[in-house]
N, C-alpha and C positions, 0 to 999 in steps of 0.2 A: 504494500500500500504506500509506503514512503517513497518508493520509486515513482509511482504514479503522481504523488503530490508534487514531486520535483518537476515532472513533465508538465503538470498543469501550471506550476509557477512559471516555467519558461513560456508556455502559451500565453499566460497572463501578461508577462512582460512584453512579448511580441505584439500582443493585441493593443496594449496601451502606449507603447513607445516611451514609457517612463523608465528611467534608469533604476537599477536595483538599489543603488545607494540612496536614491531619493525616497523610496519606500522605507528603507532601513531607517533613515533619519526621521521620517514621519512617525514611525512607531516608537522610536527612541524618545521623541518629545513627550510621549504619554506612558513611558515605561513605568513610572511610579504608580500611576493610576491603574495600569493594567495588572501590576503585581498584586494589588488589593483584591482582585477577583479570583486569585488562586491561592492554594495552600502550598507551603514549603517550596518557594521559588528561590530560596537563598542559595541552593546548590547550583543555580545557573548564573553565570556572569551576564553582564549587559548584552554582549554580542550573542551569546547562546540563547538567551531568553527572547531577544528581538527576532532572531532567526526562526525560532519555533513559531512565534506569532505570525511572522510574515509568510512562512510556508503554508500554515493552516489557513490563514485568511485568504491568501491568493487562491488556494484550492477551492475554498467555499465560493468566492466571488466568481471564479471561472466556471464552476459548476452551475451557479445560478444563471450566468450569461449563456452558457451552452444549453441549458434547459429552455431558455427563452427562444433560442434559435433552433430548437430540436426539429420542429416541423420543416423548416427550410432545409436543414441538413438531410432529413429523410427524403424530402421531395426531390432535391437536386443531387442526392447521393454524394454529399460532400464529407462523408464520414472519413476521419483519419484515425490513426492508431490511438490517439488520445480520447476518442469518443467511445471507448469501450464500455463506459458506464451506461450510456443510453442504448448501445447496441444490444446489451444483455441486461434486461430489466432485473434479473435476479441479483446482479451485482449491486444495483442501487438498493435493493432490499436488504443487502448485507451491510451497506454503508450507513443507511438511514438510522438504525438503532444507535450506532456510535455517534452520529451527529446530534442525537437527542439525549445523550447521557449528560447529566448535569456537570460532571467533572470535565467534560470535553467542550463546554460552552465557551465560545469566543464572545467577549463583550460586544454588543451590537455597535457601539460607537466606533470601534476600530474598523469594523467592516464598512461602516458608512464613511469614515475618514478616507480609507484607501480607495473606495469606489469613487468618491467625489474627486479624489486626487488623480483619477484616470483621465479626467477631462471629459466626463460624460456630458453630452450636448443637452441643451434645453429641450424638453419634450420627451426625452428618453425616460424609461421607467426608473423610479427610485429604487434603492436597495430594499426598501420595505416591500414595494410592489413585486420586485423580482423574487423576494423570499416567499411572499404569499403565493405567487404562481407556482413556485417549486413545490411547496408543501401542500397546496391544493391538489396537485396531481399525486404526489408521493403518499400523502395521508388520506386521500379521497375526502377532502374537506368540501363536499358539495353543499350548496345552498348558503355558504357563508359570505359569498361575494356581496350580498345585499344586507349583511348584518351591520348594525350601527358601528361596531368596533372596526370592521373593515373600512367603512366609509371614512371614519375619523382618522384611521391610521394612514390612509392613502390619498384621500380626496377631501380636504388637504391633509398633510401629515399632522399627526397628533404631536403636540409639543412634548408630551411625556413619552419619550422613546422607550421601546422595550429593552430590557436588560440583555437578553440573548434570545435565541430561537425558541427555547421552551417557554419563556415568558411571553414571546410574541404569539405563539400558538394558544396559550392560555387566554391572552387578551382577546383573541378572535372569538372565543366562546363566551365571553362575558356579556351579560345583558346591558342595555343602554342605561347608564346611571341617571339619566335625565328624565326617564319615564316616571310619571306620577305613581303608577302602581308598584314601582320598585321600592320596597320598604327596607331594603338592606338585609343583612344577615340577622336571623332570629333563632332562638332555640326551637328546633323543630322536633315534634314527637316522632318516635320510631315508627316503622311500618307496622310493627306488632301492635303498638298502642292504637294507631289509627285504624287498623283492621278491627280491633276489639270495640272501637267506638262506632263501627258500622261503615267505615269508608271502604269503597271498592277500588280496585286498581286495574287499569287497562294500559296497553301499550299504545303510546301516542304515535302519530304519523310524522312528527317533526324530527329532524336529524340534529337539531341544536340541543345539546345536553341540558341547557338551562330552560328550555321551553316546556315547563311543567304546568299543566292546566288542571284546575279543579272545577268540575262541572257536574251538577246534579248528584252530589255525594260520591262522585267518582274522580279519582286522581289519575290523570293521563300522564304517563312518564315516557320519554323518548327511549327507543330501543338502543341498548348499548352493545356494540359488537366487540367481542373479545377475541383476539387472535395473537399470533406470535409477536407482532410488532406494535401491539396496543401500548 
């Protein structure tokens, strides 16, 4: 995997025409802040730590950009040896769990910093939108495009940036805090107590995990699909 990360780093540098040392300095400027996001980074000197962040960040950004261009690559048969992730979907399914492990999370701000440093033109997707498109496909996030969280995160960007990918995915599932019927977190009785009180339970049709409806003494709860990559 590390060999492929280095290949993607080269592709990323070729794509952006930005020198390696420029990205290195960009990360170095936020080294102290970055170290606060990880445990036990004392064993890495500045050069080693910045190199780790750069390789991982470049891999992620290149992956997001390639995902955006996937249809064009497929239609025009522009696949190269570095497109192996999209040529073999099972490879992506092996990479995805590692991308979503908390200990592997890159702070979102460094992805945004490096992406903006590439000289992305006005009108091109933001790093948040690229991330959404990727996880929408990889995690089958259907019906979230019209969610309040998605609209505020992308059109326009939410000033409260996500901490990392896991936080971003969590945000996409949150209900709109401005809705009057949203009364916030409360102490909720267990299903056992509710059933004893006469409440019935049905599977709801919504795919939003927070879309729980109480109608005519019946609680409709979205179906939760559990699989190897949940």
